[in-house]
Biopython code that builds the backbone (N, CA, C, O; Angstrom):
import numpy as np
from Bio.PDB.StructureBuilder import StructureBuilder

atoms = [
    (1, "MET", "N", (-9.929, -13.285, -31.953)),
    (1, "MET", "CA", (-10.010, -13.435, -30.515)),
    (1, "MET", "C", (-10.621, -12.174, -29.925)),
    (1, "MET", "O", (-10.200, -11.064, -30.251)),
    (2, "SER", "N", (-11.601, -12.341, -29.069)),
    (2, "SER", "CA", (-12.302, -11.214, -28.468)),
    (2, "SER", "C", (-11.958, -11.132, -26.981)),
    (2, "SER", "O", (-11.972, -12.137, -26.270)),
    (3, "ILE", "N", (-11.653, -9.930, -26.532)),
    (3, "ILE", "CA", (-11.328, -9.715, -25.120)),
    (3, "ILE", "C", (-12.489, -8.982, -24.473)),
    (3, "ILE", "O", (-12.960, -7.970, -24.993)),
    (4, "ASP", "N", (-12.949, -9.490, -23.344)),
    (4, "ASP", "CA", (-14.049, -8.877, -22.605)),
    (4, "ASP", "C", (-13.519, -7.693, -21.819)),
    (4, "ASP", "O", (-12.737, -7.876, -20.885)),
    (5, "VAL", "N", (-13.923, -6.493, -22.175)),
    (5, "VAL", "CA", (-13.458, -5.289, -21.494)),
    (5, "VAL", "C", (-14.603, -4.506, -20.863)),
    (5, "VAL", "O", (-14.453, -3.325, -20.547)),
    (6, "GLU", "N", (-15.724, -5.149, -20.683)),
    (6, "GLU", "CA", (-16.877, -4.485, -20.084)),
    (6, "GLU", "C", (-16.588, -4.155, -18.616)),
    (6, "GLU", "O", (-16.142, -5.014, -17.856)),
    (7, "VAL", "N", (-16.846, -2.910, -18.230)),
    (7, "VAL", "CA", (-16.671, -2.493, -16.839)),
    (7, "VAL", "C", (-17.900, -2.945, -16.062)),
    (7, "VAL", "O", (-19.030, -2.582, -16.387)),
    (8, "ARG", "N", (-17.656, -3.746, -15.029)),
    (8, "ARG", "CA", (-18.766, -4.273, -14.240)),
    (8, "ARG", "C", (-18.934, -3.559, -12.910)),
    (8, "ARG", "O", (-20.020, -3.527, -12.332)),
    (9, "HIS", "N", (-17.835, -2.987, -12.439)),
    (9, "HIS", "CA", (-17.898, -2.299, -11.138)),
    (9, "HIS", "C", (-16.743, -1.313, -11.050)),
    (9, "HIS", "O", (-15.631, -1.599, -11.493)),
    (10, "ILE", "N", (-17.013, -0.170, -10.482)),
    (10, "ILE", "CA", (-15.976, 0.828, -10.229)),
    (10, "ILE", "C", (-16.016, 1.162, -8.750)),
    (10, "ILE", "O", (-17.057, 1.544, -8.215)),
    (11, "THR", "N", (-14.870, 1.015, -8.092)),
    (11, "THR", "CA", (-14.769, 1.366, -6.678)),
    (11, "THR", "C", (-14.640, 2.883, -6.582)),
    (11, "THR", "O", (-13.759, 3.466, -7.213)),
    (12, "PRO", "N", (-15.508, 3.532, -5.799)),
    (12, "PRO", "CA", (-15.389, 4.994, -5.637)),
    (12, "PRO", "C", (-14.021, 5.383, -5.076)),
    (12, "PRO", "O", (-13.370, 4.574, -4.414)),
    (13, "ALA", "N", (-13.590, 6.595, -5.332)),
    (13, "ALA", "CA", (-12.276, 7.073, -4.877)),
    (13, "ALA", "C", (-12.109, 6.914, -3.373)),
    (13, "ALA", "O", (-11.005, 6.636, -2.904)),
    (14, "ASN", "N", (-13.164, 7.082, -2.621)),
    (14, "ASN", "CA", (-13.067, 6.953, -1.164)),
    (14, "ASN", "C", (-13.484, 5.555, -0.698)),
    (14, "ASN", "O", (-13.658, 5.328, 0.499)),
    (15, "GLY", "N", (-13.642, 4.624, -1.633)),
    (15, "GLY", "CA", (-14.057, 3.271, -1.302)),
    (15, "GLY", "C", (-12.885, 2.379, -0.936)),
    (15, "GLY", "O", (-11.739, 2.824, -0.878)),
    (16, "ASN", "N", (-13.191, 1.120, -0.692)),
    (16, "ASN", "CA", (-12.167, 0.146, -0.329)),
    (16, "ASN", "C", (-12.231, -1.011, -1.316)),
    (16, "ASN", "O", (-13.145, -1.834, -1.274)),
    (17, "ILE", "N", (-11.256, -1.058, -2.193)),
    (17, "ILE", "CA", (-11.233, -2.104, -3.221)),
    (17, "ILE", "C", (-11.173, -3.500, -2.624)),
    (17, "ILE", "O", (-11.684, -4.451, -3.216)),
    (18, "PHE", "N", (-10.554, -3.630, -1.458)),
    (18, "PHE", "CA", (-10.436, -4.945, -0.836)),
    (18, "PHE", "C", (-11.807, -5.465, -0.397)),
    (18, "PHE", "O", (-12.078, -6.662, -0.490)),
    (19, "GLU", "N", (-12.652, -4.581, 0.071)),
    (19, "GLU", "CA", (-14.012, -4.975, 0.430)),
    (19, "GLU", "C", (-14.768, -5.371, -0.837)),
    (19, "GLU", "O", (-15.520, -6.345, -0.843)),
    (20, "ASP", "N", (-14.560, -4.605, -1.907)),
    (20, "ASP", "CA", (-15.205, -4.923, -3.184)),
    (20, "ASP", "C", (-14.743, -6.275, -3.721)),
    (20, "ASP", "O", (-15.484, -6.946, -4.440)),
    (21, "LEU", "N", (-13.526, -6.673, -3.376)),
    (21, "LEU", "CA", (-12.997, -7.958, -3.817)),
    (21, "LEU", "C", (-13.482, -9.127, -2.963)),
    (21, "LEU", "O", (-13.168, -10.282, -3.252)),
    (22, "GLY", "N", (-14.250, -8.827, -1.906)),
    (22, "GLY", "CA", (-14.852, -9.893, -1.115)),
    (22, "GLY", "C", (-14.227, -10.152, 0.235)),
    (22, "GLY", "O", (-14.645, -11.074, 0.935)),
    (23, "PHE", "N", (-13.234, -9.362, 0.624)),
    (23, "PHE", "CA", (-12.655, -9.535, 1.956)),
    (23, "PHE", "C", (-13.665, -9.074, 3.004)),
    (23, "PHE", "O", (-14.466, -8.173, 2.760)),
    (24, "ALA", "N", (-13.610, -9.707, 4.167)),
    (24, "ALA", "CA", (-14.460, -9.287, 5.284)),
    (24, "ALA", "C", (-14.119, -7.837, 5.622)),
    (24, "ALA", "O", (-12.968, -7.428, 5.466)),
    (25, "PRO", "N", (-15.099, -7.052, 6.083)),
    (25, "PRO", "CA", (-14.854, -5.629, 6.336)),
    (25, "PRO", "C", (-13.625, -5.329, 7.195)),
    (25, "PRO", "O", (-12.864, -4.418, 6.868)),
    (26, "ALA", "N", (-13.414, -6.064, 8.275)),
    (26, "ALA", "CA", (-12.264, -5.792, 9.151)),
    (26, "ALA", "C", (-10.947, -6.066, 8.425)),
    (26, "ALA", "O", (-10.009, -5.276, 8.527)),
    (27, "GLU", "N", (-10.872, -7.171, 7.698)),
    (27, "GLU", "CA", (-9.661, -7.507, 6.954)),
    (27, "GLU", "C", (-9.437, -6.522, 5.807)),
    (27, "GLU", "O", (-8.302, -6.134, 5.531)),
    (28, "ALA", "N", (-10.514, -6.122, 5.146)),
    (28, "ALA", "CA", (-10.419, -5.158, 4.046)),
    (28, "ALA", "C", (-9.854, -3.832, 4.540)),
    (28, "ALA", "O", (-9.052, -3.202, 3.850)),
    (29, "MET", "N", (-10.264, -3.408, 5.726)),
    (29, "MET", "CA", (-9.764, -2.146, 6.271)),
    (29, "MET", "C", (-8.270, -2.239, 6.572)),
    (29, "MET", "O", (-7.519, -1.306, 6.289)),
    (30, "LYS", "N", (-7.836, -3.366, 7.146)),
    (30, "LYS", "CA", (-6.407, -3.554, 7.433)),
    (30, "LYS", "C", (-5.592, -3.545, 6.144)),
    (30, "LYS", "O", (-4.525, -2.933, 6.084)),
    (31, "LEU", "N", (-6.090, -4.220, 5.120)),
    (31, "LEU", "CA", (-5.375, -4.262, 3.844)),
    (31, "LEU", "C", (-5.308, -2.876, 3.208)),
    (31, "LEU", "O", (-4.294, -2.517, 2.610)),
    (32, "LYS", "N", (-6.375, -2.100, 3.332)),
    (32, "LYS", "CA", (-6.381, -0.740, 2.778)),
    (32, "LYS", "C", (-5.372, 0.140, 3.511)),
    (32, "LYS", "O", (-4.655, 0.919, 2.883)),
    (33, "ILE", "N", (-5.315, 0.021, 4.823)),
    (33, "ILE", "CA", (-4.344, 0.801, 5.600)),
    (33, "ILE", "C", (-2.928, 0.440, 5.168)),
    (33, "ILE", "O", (-2.102, 1.326, 4.952)),
    (34, "LYS", "N", (-2.641, -0.858, 5.040)),
    (34, "LYS", "CA", (-1.316, -1.290, 4.599)),
    (34, "LYS", "C", (-1.001, -0.748, 3.208)),
    (34, "LYS", "O", (0.096, -0.244, 2.966)),
    (35, "ALA", "N", (-1.958, -0.854, 2.305)),
    (35, "ALA", "CA", (-1.746, -0.382, 0.934)),
    (35, "ALA", "C", (-1.480, 1.120, 0.914)),
    (35, "ALA", "O", (-0.591, 1.580, 0.199)),
    (36, "ASP", "N", (-2.238, 1.883, 1.688)),
    (36, "ASP", "CA", (-2.032, 3.335, 1.739)),
    (36, "ASP", "C", (-0.644, 3.678, 2.267)),
    (36, "ASP", "O", (0.016, 4.575, 1.742)),
    (37, "LEU", "N", (-0.196, 2.968, 3.306)),
    (37, "LEU", "CA", (1.137, 3.208, 3.859)),
    (37, "LEU", "C", (2.221, 2.840, 2.850)),
    (37, "LEU", "O", (3.214, 3.554, 2.709)),
    (38, "MET", "N", (2.026, 1.730, 2.156)),
    (38, "MET", "CA", (3.014, 1.306, 1.164)),
    (38, "MET", "C", (3.082, 2.276, -0.013)),
    (38, "MET", "O", (4.160, 2.518, -0.556)),
    (39, "ILE", "N", (1.955, 2.822, -0.401)),
    (39, "ILE", "CA", (1.946, 3.821, -1.475)),
    (39, "ILE", "C", (2.794, 5.022, -1.076)),
    (39, "ILE", "O", (3.573, 5.529, -1.884)),
    (40, "GLN", "N", (2.649, 5.472, 0.147)),
    (40, "GLN", "CA", (3.444, 6.611, 0.617)),
    (40, "GLN", "C", (4.928, 6.276, 0.653)),
    (40, "GLN", "O", (5.763, 7.095, 0.271)),
    (41, "LEU", "N", (5.258, 5.070, 1.113)),
    (41, "LEU", "CA", (6.664, 4.657, 1.162)),
    (41, "LEU", "C", (7.257, 4.562, -0.244)),
    (41, "LEU", "O", (8.380, 5.011, -0.474)),
    (42, "LYS", "N", (6.517, 3.986, -1.173)),
    (42, "LYS", "CA", (7.008, 3.872, -2.554)),
    (42, "LYS", "C", (7.245, 5.252, -3.152)),
    (42, "LYS", "O", (8.233, 5.476, -3.851)),
    (43, "GLN", "N", (6.335, 6.169, -2.873)),
    (43, "GLN", "CA", (6.489, 7.531, -3.391)),
    (43, "GLN", "C", (7.760, 8.165, -2.832)),
    (43, "GLN", "O", (8.521, 8.791, -3.570)),
    (44, "TRP", "N", (7.989, 8.003, -1.532)),
    (44, "TRP", "CA", (9.193, 8.571, -0.917)),
    (44, "TRP", "C", (10.449, 7.939, -1.502)),
    (44, "TRP", "O", (11.420, 8.642, -1.786)),
    (45, "ILE", "N", (10.442, 6.611, -1.686)),
    (45, "ILE", "CA", (11.602, 5.910, -2.243)),
    (45, "ILE", "C", (11.922, 6.447, -3.634)),
    (45, "ILE", "O", (13.083, 6.708, -3.951)),
    (46, "LYS", "N", (10.901, 6.611, -4.456)),
    (46, "LYS", "CA", (11.117, 7.124, -5.812)),
    (46, "LYS", "C", (11.613, 8.566, -5.792)),
    (46, "LYS", "O", (12.529, 8.923, -6.533)),
    (47, "GLU", "N", (11.005, 9.393, -4.941)),
    (47, "GLU", "CA", (11.406, 10.801, -4.859)),
    (47, "GLU", "C", (12.819, 10.960, -4.316)),
    (47, "GLU", "O", (13.504, 11.929, -4.641)),
    (48, "SER", "N", (13.260, 10.010, -3.487)),
    (48, "SER", "CA", (14.581, 10.087, -2.870)),
    (48, "SER", "C", (15.682, 9.567, -3.781)),
    (48, "SER", "O", (16.863, 9.666, -3.448)),
    (49, "ASN", "N", (15.307, 9.016, -4.921)),
    (49, "ASN", "CA", (16.280, 8.479, -5.875)),
    (49, "ASN", "C", (17.293, 7.558, -5.199)),
    (49, "ASN", "O", (18.503, 7.740, -5.336)),
    (50, "LEU", "N", (16.790, 6.583, -4.479)),
    (50, "LEU", "CA", (17.684, 5.648, -3.804)),
    (50, "LEU", "C", (18.549, 4.912, -4.820)),
    (50, "LEU", "O", (18.110, 4.614, -5.931)),
    (51, "LYS", "N", (19.775, 4.629, -4.425)),
    (51, "LYS", "CA", (20.698, 3.879, -5.270)),
    (51, "LYS", "C", (20.217, 2.431, -5.386)),
    (51, "LYS", "O", (19.458, 1.953, -4.543)),
    (52, "GLN", "N", (20.657, 1.748, -6.423)),
    (52, "GLN", "CA", (20.263, 0.359, -6.654)),
    (52, "GLN", "C", (20.543, -0.509, -5.427)),
    (52, "GLN", "O", (19.723, -1.353, -5.067)),
    (53, "ALA", "N", (21.689, -0.310, -4.784)),
    (53, "ALA", "CA", (22.045, -1.117, -3.610)),
    (53, "ALA", "C", (21.055, -0.888, -2.474)),
    (53, "ALA", "O", (20.689, -1.824, -1.765)),
    (54, "ASP", "N", (20.617, 0.375, -2.302)),
    (54, "ASP", "CA", (19.632, 0.665, -1.260)),
    (54, "ASP", "C", (18.289, 0.027, -1.600)),
    (54, "ASP", "O", (17.624, -0.546, -0.738)),
    (55, "ALA", "N", (17.904, 0.135, -2.861)),
    (55, "ALA", "CA", (16.618, -0.401, -3.298)),
    (55, "ALA", "C", (16.594, -1.923, -3.256)),
    (55, "ALA", "O", (15.518, -2.522, -3.222)),
    (56, "ALA", "N", (17.756, -2.553, -3.258)),
    (56, "ALA", "CA", (17.825, -4.007, -3.222)),
    (56, "ALA", "C", (17.697, -4.562, -1.805)),
    (56, "ALA", "O", (17.552, -5.771, -1.628)),
    (57, "ARG", "N", (17.748, -3.715, -0.819)),
    (57, "ARG", "CA", (17.566, -4.201, 0.556)),
    (57, "ARG", "C", (16.205, -4.872, 0.664)),
    (57, "ARG", "O", (15.228, -4.397, 0.084)),
    (58, "PRO", "N", (16.138, -5.977, 1.404)),
    (58, "PRO", "CA", (14.882, -6.747, 1.440)),
    (58, "PRO", "C", (13.637, -5.922, 1.786)),
    (58, "PRO", "O", (12.612, -6.069, 1.121)),
    (59, "ARG", "N", (13.697, -5.078, 2.786)),
    (59, "ARG", "CA", (12.506, -4.327, 3.173)),
    (59, "ARG", "C", (12.092, -3.351, 2.082)),
    (59, "ARG", "O", (10.907, -3.235, 1.768)),
    (60, "VAL", "N", (13.058, -2.651, 1.503)),
    (60, "VAL", "CA", (12.753, -1.682, 0.442)),
    (60, "VAL", "C", (12.235, -2.427, -0.783)),
    (60, "VAL", "O", (11.256, -2.008, -1.400)),
    (61, "SER", "N", (12.881, -3.512, -1.127)),
    (61, "SER", "CA", (12.459, -4.302, -2.278)),
    (61, "SER", "C", (11.033, -4.819, -2.100)),
    (61, "SER", "O", (10.242, -4.793, -3.043)),
    (62, "ASN", "N", (10.702, -5.287, -0.901)),
    (62, "ASN", "CA", (9.354, -5.786, -0.637)),
    (62, "ASN", "C", (8.307, -4.682, -0.763)),
    (62, "ASN", "O", (7.193, -4.935, -1.221)),
    (63, "VAL", "N", (8.653, -3.472, -0.364)),
    (63, "VAL", "CA", (7.728, -2.340, -0.533)),
    (63, "VAL", "C", (7.537, -2.069, -2.020)),
    (63, "VAL", "O", (6.409, -1.930, -2.492)),
    (64, "MET", "N", (8.626, -1.995, -2.745)),
    (64, "MET", "CA", (8.564, -1.656, -4.171)),
    (64, "MET", "C", (7.824, -2.712, -4.994)),
    (64, "MET", "O", (7.274, -2.410, -6.053)),
    (65, "HIS", "N", (7.817, -3.952, -4.499)),
    (65, "HIS", "CA", (7.139, -5.032, -5.211)),
    (65, "HIS", "C", (5.774, -5.359, -4.588)),
    (65, "HIS", "O", (5.220, -6.432, -4.828)),
    (66, "ASP", "N", (5.241, -4.432, -3.789)),
    (66, "ASP", "CA", (3.885, -4.549, -3.221)),
    (66, "ASP", "C", (3.643, -5.846, -2.453)),
    (66, "ASP", "O", (2.566, -6.436, -2.545)),
    (67, "LYS", "N", (4.637, -6.281, -1.704)),
    (67, "LYS", "CA", (4.494, -7.507, -0.922)),
    (67, "LYS", "C", (3.901, -7.167, 0.446)),
    (67, "LYS", "O", (4.568, -7.243, 1.477)),
    (68, "VAL", "N", (2.628, -6.791, 0.411)),
    (68, "VAL", "CA", (1.931, -6.317, 1.599)),
    (68, "VAL", "C", (1.920, -7.357, 2.718)),
    (68, "VAL", "O", (1.899, -7.008, 3.898)),
    (69, "GLU", "N", (1.936, -8.639, 2.339)),
    (69, "GLU", "CA", (1.883, -9.707, 3.339)),
    (69, "GLU", "C", (3.148, -9.781, 4.182)),
    (69, "GLU", "O", (3.149, -10.440, 5.222)),
    (70, "LYS", "N", (4.214, -9.129, 3.765)),
    (70, "LYS", "CA", (5.492, -9.148, 4.484)),
    (70, "LYS", "C", (5.535, -8.150, 5.639)),
    (70, "LYS", "O", (6.492, -8.137, 6.413)),
    (71, "PHE", "N", (4.494, -7.309, 5.759)),
    (71, "PHE", "CA", (4.532, -6.222, 6.728)),
    (71, "PHE", "C", (3.311, -6.206, 7.634)),
    (71, "PHE", "O", (2.206, -6.566, 7.229)),
    (72, "THR", "N", (3.540, -5.781, 8.866)),
    (72, "THR", "CA", (2.434, -5.449, 9.750)),
    (72, "THR", "C", (2.179, -3.949, 9.600)),
    (72, "THR", "O", (3.020, -3.216, 9.080)),
    (73, "ILE", "N", (1.037, -3.515, 10.051)),
    (73, "ILE", "CA", (0.746, -2.074, 10.032)),
    (73, "ILE", "C", (1.777, -1.339, 10.874)),
    (73, "ILE", "O", (2.244, -0.268, 10.488)),
    (74, "ASP", "N", (2.138, -1.908, 12.027)),
    (74, "ASP", "CA", (3.140, -1.284, 12.901)),
    (74, "ASP", "C", (4.465, -1.077, 12.180)),
    (74, "ASP", "O", (5.066, -0.006, 12.273)),
    (75, "ALA", "N", (4.921, -2.100, 11.462)),
    (75, "ALA", "CA", (6.200, -1.998, 10.747)),
    (75, "ALA", "C", (6.136, -0.916, 9.678)),
    (75, "ALA", "O", (7.092, -0.161, 9.503)),
    (76, "LEU", "N", (5.018, -0.834, 8.963)),
    (76, "LEU", "CA", (4.880, 0.188, 7.924)),
    (76, "LEU", "C", (4.828, 1.590, 8.523)),
    (76, "LEU", "O", (5.405, 2.525, 7.968)),
    (77, "VAL", "N", (4.143, 1.737, 9.648)),
    (77, "VAL", "CA", (4.103, 3.044, 10.322)),
    (77, "VAL", "C", (5.517, 3.438, 10.745)),
    (77, "VAL", "O", (5.922, 4.585, 10.560)),
    (78, "ASP", "N", (6.263, 2.499, 11.309)),
    (78, "ASP", "CA", (7.645, 2.782, 11.714)),
    (78, "ASP", "C", (8.484, 3.212, 10.511)),
    (78, "ASP", "O", (9.284, 4.142, 10.611)),
    (79, "MET", "N", (8.304, 2.539, 9.383)),
    (79, "MET", "CA", (9.069, 2.879, 8.184)),
    (79, "MET", "C", (8.707, 4.277, 7.686)),
    (79, "MET", "O", (9.587, 5.044, 7.296)),
    (80, "VAL", "N", (7.433, 4.606, 7.697)),
    (80, "VAL", "CA", (7.008, 5.955, 7.282)),
    (80, "VAL", "C", (7.630, 6.991, 8.199)),
    (80, "VAL", "O", (8.117, 8.019, 7.727)),
    (81, "GLU", "N", (7.622, 6.743, 9.484)),
    (81, "GLU", "CA", (8.197, 7.683, 10.442)),
    (81, "GLU", "C", (9.696, 7.886, 10.194)),
    (81, "GLU", "O", (10.212, 8.989, 10.375)),
    (82, "LEU", "N", (10.389, 6.826, 9.783)),
    (82, "LEU", "CA", (11.820, 6.940, 9.492)),
    (82, "LEU", "C", (12.097, 7.857, 8.293)),
    (82, "LEU", "O", (13.202, 8.381, 8.156)),
    (83, "THR", "N", (11.108, 8.049, 7.437)),
    (83, "THR", "CA", (11.282, 8.932, 6.286)),
    (83, "THR", "C", (11.133, 10.403, 6.673)),
    (83, "THR", "O", (11.368, 11.291, 5.854)),
    (84, "GLY", "N", (10.740, 10.658, 7.928)),
    (84, "GLY", "CA", (10.530, 12.029, 8.364)),
    (84, "GLY", "C", (9.083, 12.473, 8.234)),
    (84, "GLY", "O", (8.745, 13.608, 8.570)),
    (85, "HIS", "N", (8.229, 11.583, 7.748)),
    (85, "HIS", "CA", (6.807, 11.874, 7.640)),
    (85, "HIS", "C", (6.096, 11.302, 8.857)),
    (85, "HIS", "O", (6.654, 10.486, 9.591)),
    (86, "HIS", "N", (4.875, 11.733, 9.059)),
    (86, "HIS", "CA", (4.116, 11.272, 10.220)),
    (86, "HIS", "C", (2.785, 10.686, 9.781)),
    (86, "HIS", "O", (2.182, 11.134, 8.806)),
    (87, "VAL", "N", (2.342, 9.688, 10.509)),
    (87, "VAL", "CA", (1.075, 9.025, 10.217)),
    (87, "VAL", "C", (0.018, 9.579, 11.155)),
    (87, "VAL", "O", (0.224, 9.652, 12.367)),
    (88, "GLN", "N", (-1.109, 9.965, 10.588)),
    (88, "GLN", "CA", (-2.253, 10.412, 11.381)),
    (88, "GLN", "C", (-3.428, 9.501, 11.064)),
    (88, "GLN", "O", (-3.623, 9.106, 9.914)),
    (89, "ILE", "N", (-4.198, 9.173, 12.067)),
    (89, "ILE", "CA", (-5.354, 8.309, 11.883)),
    (89, "ILE", "C", (-6.621, 9.099, 12.193)),
    (89, "ILE", "O", (-6.713, 9.771, 13.221)),
    (90, "ASN", "N", (-7.582, 9.010, 11.301)),
    (90, "ASN", "CA", (-8.886, 9.622, 11.514)),
    (90, "ASN", "C", (-9.899, 8.523, 11.719)),
    (90, "ASN", "O", (-9.969, 7.594, 10.915)),
    (91, "ILE", "N", (-10.674, 8.603, 12.760)),
    (91, "ILE", "CA", (-11.698, 7.619, 13.049)),
    (91, "ILE", "C", (-13.052, 8.261, 12.807)),
    (91, "ILE", "O", (-13.349, 9.334, 13.332)),
    (92, "SER", "N", (-13.872, 7.587, 12.003)),
    (92, "SER", "CA", (-15.197, 8.155, 11.717)),
    (92, "SER", "C", (-16.285, 7.194, 12.106)),
    (92, "SER", "O", (-17.466, 7.498, 11.939)),
]
sb = StructureBuilder()
sb.init_structure("model")
sb.init_model(0)
sb.init_chain("A")
sb.init_seg("    ")
for serial, (resi, resn, name, xyz) in enumerate(atoms, 1):
    if name == "N":
        sb.init_residue(resn, " ", resi, " ")
    sb.init_atom(name, np.array(xyz, "f"), 0.0, 1.0, " ", f" {name:<3s}", serial, name[0])
structure = sb.get_structure()
């Protein structure tokens, strides 16, 4: 059995994988923002060594399982702020 492992495309570090996957530019940007916020939340959750009971809470569990569709950007920003971190937006 042969597995195809040829690399056909690499998204640059500053690129948007969602756009590369075929999402419309506006939707791809929203998904990237959500993904970036969720990455920060997951990092904080892991660094904070939350107890199993805390990690089982629906919102925390949804973050840990990358359920991006469960959150709005506003909700994710609020969650990041609750961790004591702040969200900054750069417009280019």
